[in-house]
KENU-58051 format. One line per 3 residues: number of its first residue (from 1); their letters; for each residue x, z, y of C-alpha. Coordinates in steps of 0.5 Angstrom, whole numbers, plus 500, padded with zeros to 3 digits. Layout:
N
NUM	a	X,Z,Y | ...
***
This chain:
269
1	mls	254,188,736 | 256,191,729 | 259,198,729
4	iqd	261,203,725 | 262,210,727 | 265,215,721
7	asl	261,211,716 | 261,215,708 | 258,212,702
10	tid	258,217,695 | 256,214,689 | 257,219,683
13	grr	262,224,686 | 266,219,688 | 268,217,695
16	lid	268,209,695 | 267,209,703 | 271,215,707
19	avs	270,216,714 | 271,208,717 | 270,207,724
22	lnc	270,200,726 | 267,195,731 | 266,187,731
25	pag	264,184,737 | 261,178,739 | 265,172,739
28	slt	270,175,734 | 272,174,726 | 274,180,723
31	ali	277,179,716 | 277,186,712 | 283,185,707
34	gpn	286,191,702 | 287,191,695 | 283,190,689
37	gag	278,198,691 | 279,198,697 | 272,199,699
40	kst	272,191,702 | 266,189,699 | 262,196,698
43	lls	264,196,707 | 260,189,708 | 254,191,703
46	lma	253,197,709 | 254,193,714 | 249,188,711
49	gdr	243,194,710 | 243,193,702 | 245,200,702
52	pps	245,206,707 | 252,210,708 | 252,217,705
55	dgq	255,220,713 | 256,217,719 | 251,211,723
58	lti	251,203,723 | 249,200,729 | 247,192,732
61	ner	247,192,739 | 247,200,739 | 241,200,734
64	ple	241,204,729 | 242,199,722 | 236,202,718
67	sys	231,202,723 | 231,194,723 | 225,191,718
70	vre	228,187,712 | 225,181,717 | 229,183,723
73	laa	235,183,719 | 234,177,717 | 234,175,725
76	wra	240,179,726 | 245,177,720 | 246,172,715
79	vmp	250,174,708 | 254,171,704 | 254,174,697
82	qds	261,175,693 | 257,172,687 | 255,165,690
85	vlr	252,162,683 | 245,159,684 | 240,161,677
88	fay	233,157,679 | 234,149,679 | 232,147,685
91	rve	235,141,689 | 241,143,694 | 237,141,700
94	evv	232,146,698 | 237,151,696 | 240,150,705
97	rmg	233,151,707 | 231,157,704 | 236,160,710
100	ral	230,158,715 | 225,162,711 | 223,169,715
103	rdl	226,166,720 | 222,165,727 | 225,158,728
106	pve	222,151,732 | 220,147,725 | 222,140,729
109	dde	229,143,729 | 230,144,722 | 232,138,719
112	rai	238,137,724 | 240,144,722 | 240,143,716
115	gaa	244,136,715 | 249,139,721 | 250,144,716
118	mqd	250,141,709 | 254,136,714 | 260,142,716
121	vei	260,143,708 | 261,136,706 | 255,137,702
124	esl	250,132,704 | 251,127,698 | 249,133,694
127	aqr	243,133,697 | 238,132,691 | 242,134,686
130	nam	240,140,681 | 243,146,684 | 245,148,677
133	tls	249,144,675 | 254,144,681 | 261,146,681
136	gge	263,153,683 | 265,151,688 | 259,146,691
139	qar	255,152,689 | 260,156,694 | 259,151,699
142	ttf	252,150,699 | 250,157,700 | 255,156,706
145	arv	250,152,708 | 244,156,706 | 247,162,711
148	rvq	249,158,717 | 242,154,718 | 239,162,718
151	qtp	242,161,726 | 244,169,725 | 249,172,731
154	ill	251,176,725 | 255,172,720 | 257,177,714
157	lde	262,173,708 | 264,176,702 | 270,172,699
160	pta	267,166,702 | 273,162,700 | 275,165,692
163	ald	271,158,689 | 275,153,694 | 280,149,693
166	lry	285,148,700 | 281,143,704 | 274,146,703
169	qer	278,154,704 | 281,151,711 | 273,147,712
172	llq	270,154,711 | 274,158,715 | 275,154,720
175	raa	266,152,722 | 267,161,721 | 271,161,727
178	ewa	268,156,731 | 261,160,730 | 265,166,732
181	adg	268,163,739 | 260,160,740 | 259,168,741
184	hcv	257,170,734 | 260,176,731 | 263,174,724
187	vav	265,179,719 | 269,176,712 | 272,180,706
190	mhd	279,176,704 | 284,177,698 | 289,171,701
193	lnl	293,174,707 | 296,168,710 | 288,164,710
196	aaa	286,171,714 | 291,171,718 | 290,164,720
199	had	283,164,722 | 282,171,723 | 282,175,731
202	rla	282,181,727 | 283,185,721 | 281,191,718
205	lld	286,193,712 | 282,198,708 | 285,203,702
208	rgr	282,207,697 | 275,207,703 | 280,209,708
211	lva	281,204,714 | 289,204,714 | 290,199,720
214	hgs	286,194,726 | 288,190,730 | 291,183,731
217	pwe	294,179,724 | 301,181,728 | 299,189,728
220	vls	296,189,721 | 301,185,717 | 307,189,718
223	rhq	312,190,712 | 311,197,712 | 304,198,712
226	lea	303,192,706 | 308,195,702 | 305,202,702
229	vyr	298,200,701 | 299,194,696 | 305,197,693
232	qpv	309,191,692 | 316,189,696 | 314,183,702
235	cim	317,179,707 | 312,177,713 | 314,170,717
238	rhp	312,165,722 | 308,159,720 | 312,153,723
241	drd	305,151,726 | 300,156,727 | 303,163,731
244	cpv	300,167,726 | 304,172,721 | 305,169,713
247	vvt	305,173,708 | 310,172,702 | 311,176,696
250	taa	318,178,693 | 321,181,687 | 320,189,686
253	psp	327,191,684 | 327,193,677 | 325,200,674
256	tpt	330,205,673 | 332,207,666 | 330,213,663
259	atq	335,217,659 | 330,216,653 | 332,209,654
262	sda	339,208,656 | 340,212,649 | 337,207,646
265	ret	341,201,649 | 347,205,647 | 345,206,640
268	vt	343,199,639 | 349,197,643
***
């Protein structure tokens, strides 16, 4: 459904995305993972059509992304941005309802869709609240409900769990996985490798703008790959309840003292 062919992005002479090729089919939840500055959110912005690539091409259903109008894109993909802060004093229900804008959806289905989306993330009791008075987690759940009611085949989520506690991280990602299981294409930028392994069926590991590995959680979350990309010792275990890997960091070895440091210690002694 969503395909990237040798896409690169260069801004001010800096290569942010470097020849990435990736297919995200219908019925899949793909997690974009990698260290800070790896290019995850930048790649998601290319997928959303927010900016064109410098080289390569992105397609939705084999049609170039740049050929879609704004209204057509709104019918194909919904985007949950990294910054979910709501800066206007709309009621929560009104914010969720905005997801129906630019969509040619049956008006008679609006109330059912809005109610179901709010119930999914447990914000129905907040329906009449001023959205600017919500906590960060409540605002993130409101934004997720808004993109859900847009009812698009593709759902793009940029760090959707960053402001959420344990319960709501699980609930939101369970809903995203269910959305994928129903035949939609879901792509999420994630920092928590264990949440990604538990809920995504595909992982795409990025480092310095390049795609290092792509496949199942067990294929991507190998010790040697993670230690090379994150430059941090890790241990990979099997989750006791889920058939997925669990990543645990281990203590890094103490750096070998330089000759100068050794001399200094001897002098102090």
